[in-house]
N, C-alpha and C positions, 0 to 999 in steps of 0.2 A: 403470153408467157415468153421467156427467152428461148432461143433454139436449144434443143437437147439432143445429145448424141446417144442413140440406142446402139450400143457396141456389138461387134461381131458375135460375142459369146452369149448374148442375151437370148433366151428362149421365151420366158414369160416374166414380165415385170410390171408391178403396180407401183406408181410413184405419184405423189401429189405435189403440185407446184403452187406457190402462193404469190399473188400479185396484188399489191396495194394500189388502189385507184388514186391518181394524183388530183390535186386541186383543179388542174386544167381538164382532166378527164371527167371529174365528177365534182363540180363546184358547189352543189347543194344536194339535199335529199331529192331523189329522183324516182319516179314511178316508171317502170317499164312494162310493156304489154306483149313483148315478143323478143326473140333472140335467135341467133344463128350460130351454130358451132362449126368450126373448121378444125379438123383433127391434125392437120399438118401433113399426114401421110396415111391415107385410108388402108393401104396395103398391110400395115403392121398394127393398126389400132383396133383392139377388140371393143373397147368402149371409151367414152369420154363423159365425165360428169362434172358439173360445176355447182358450187355453193357460194352464197354470199355470207360474209363474216363481218358483222358490225364492229366498230372500234372497241366496244366493251368486251368482245369475245376473242380478240386476236392474240394468239400465243406464238406465232411464227413470224420471223423476219420477212420483209419484202424480198422476193426472189428465192426463198427457201425451196428446196426440193427434198421431200421426205418419202422414203420408200416404206412400204408396209401394206396393210390390207385396205387402205383407202377409207377407213371409217371417219366420218365427219367429226369435227371437234364440237364440244358443247357450245350452244349459242348460235351455231351456224344454221343457215336455211338452205335446203336443197333447191336449186333453181331448175335443173333439168339434167337429163342424160341423153346421149345419142350413141347408137351402135350401128352395125352394118345395116343398110337399108333405111336408116333414120333420116329425118328431115328437120327443117327449122320449125320453130313453134311460135304461133300467134294466138294470143288469148282473145276471147270475145270482147266486144266493147263493154266498158265498165268494169273490167277485171284487170288486176295488175299485181306486180311484185315490187316491194320497196327496196331501193338501194340507198342506204344511209350515206351521207357525206363521210368520207374517210374509210369507207368499207374496203375490204379485201375480197378478192375472188380466189377460189381454189380451182385448179385444173386437175381433176382426178383422172389420171391416164392409165390405161391398161394396154401395154404393148405385148404383142405376140408374133414371133417369127422363127424361122429356122436358124439355129446358132452355128452358122458356117462362115468361113473366111469370105470377106467381101460383102457380107450381108448388112453391115452397119448402115444406119439411116439417121440423118439429122431431121428431127421433127420439131415443128413450132405450131402449137395449137393457138387458135384465136377465138374470141367471142365478140359478136356484134349485137347491139341492143336496138330495139324499136322503142323509142321513148314516148310516154303518154303526156300530152300537153296539160291534161286535167287530172286531178286526183281521182282514182277509180272508186266506184261504189263498193267493190269487193276486193279484199286482199287474198291472193291465192296461196295455197300451201301445196307442196309436193313431197310425197314420201312413198313408202311401199308397205304392202303386206308381205311378210317374209317368214320362212321356216328354215332354220339353220341346224336343226337337230336330226335330219334324215340320213338314211343310208340306203342307197339303191342296191338291191342284191345282184350278184353276178347272173348274167344270162336271163334276166327278167324281161319279158317283152312289152309290158304295159304297166309300169309301176306308178302309182298315184301319190302325189305330195300336195298337201293343202295348207292354207293359212287363212286366218279370218280376223275381222275386227268389228266391234259393235260401235256404231256411231253415237257419240254423246250429245250431238246437236243435229238439228235439221241441216242438211248438207247439199250443196250444189256440186254435182260431179261433172268434171270438165273433160278429162282425158283418162285413158287406160293404156298401159304399156306393159305387157308381159315380157319378162327377161329370164332366159335360161341358156344352157349351153348345148353341146352337140347331141346329147342323148334325148333331149326334149322333143316330143312329137306332137303335143297338143296343149292348149291352155284354155281356161274358161273362167270368167268372173260371174258370180251369181249373187243376187240380192235376196235376202230372207227378211221379209217385212214383219213389223210388230203384230200385224193382224193374222199372221200365219201363212200368208201367201208368199210366193217366191217368183223371181223374174230373172231370166238369163240376160245379163248385161253385155257380155262379149263371148263369142265362141270362135276360137282359132283351131280348127280341126287338123290343120297341117302346119304346125309351127316349124319355122326354119330359122336357126340361129344366124344364118347369113342374110336374112331379110327381115329385120325387126322394125315393126311399124308402131307408131303412137296413134292410137285410135281416138278420134275427137268427136264429141257430140256436136251435132249441128246447133243445138241449143242446150245449155247446161241442164242436167237432169236432177230434179229435186228428189232427195231421199230423206224420209222422215227420221227423226231421232229414234234410236232403238233398232234401226235396220242393221243386220249383220251382213257385211260384204265378205264373200269367200273367194279366194283365188286358188284355182287348182291347176296342176301341171301333171302331164303323163310322160313317162320316159321309157325308151326302148334301149335296153342294155344287152343286146344280143349280137352274135357274130355277124349276122347280115348287116346290121346298121354299123357295127364297129368297122367293118371292111370299107364301107362307104365314107364314114366320118373320121376314121383314123384313130380309134381307141380300142383298148383291150376289154372285151366284155366279160372276161373272167375275174375282173376286179370288182369289189364292192366300192361304191362311190358316194362320198358325202359332200357337204357344202364346202366350197372353197373359192378363192379369188382367181386361181389359175384356170386357163381354158380347159385343161384336162379334168378339172373338178366340175361340180355342177352347182347350179343356183336354182332358186324358186322364188323369184321376186315379182310381185304384182304391183308395179308402180301405178300411182294415180295422182292426179291433180284435182284440187277441190277447194271449196269455200265453206267454212262453218258459219252458219247464220245466227245472228242474235234474234231475240223474240220479234223485234220490229221488222227485220229483214224477212224472217220466216213468214210472217203474216202477209207482207207485201207480195212475196214471191208465190205464195199459195193462191193469192187472188188474181195473179196474172195468167 
């Protein structure tokens, strides 16, 4: 994306930049199996997300910068996100994400800093891709389990928020990334199987907004059709934590894009299998 000035008076800003990939940059449909995000300035970047937008779904001009809540446009595909403590992503062999010729990339940036004189920063985010020489066997999807209808009560020490989804197909689970803000203290993903059993997929007992990790399976995990995946978060909205993290525990807090608000996003990357793939993977 082009350099962008985050001015002195900015405290919390969500802005999405759009960059059309040129013929030289993307001469043909291309499969990628990895990426590296560079935020431009980690000191002011709360998170950076990127989506691919095929030619048929593009509604913004090349170089546009749109302020707002960062919601993806219809037809776009989330590539990945990175936040404090994050790292580059490499998919397993045989897995990839398609970049169609003529695609556009979105740079979904959330900047947060103290709004004082002399605090302005010029940031320029970048994305690099690891290209696959052969078409992959599996096309990867990235999205999240989310709950946007919650309200954390004032002075509550351990408030739970959950969201879930039932898998419509046999699914290979690749990564998990819990995302929340300063009141979050723990996160957990659980699988509830069609046969009535359950399995803990990920337990983060000491969640830290300043050190967010994408958890990768050594081998993609097969979950059968009908499995319910649940993502749970716990929040501490007390004076003790507020003193440490810099928030007012006497306020009730709901979902919001600002750092002073909260989130409960259980990101995951996965592959939905067709009948042939499901049979093959079950036999491996």
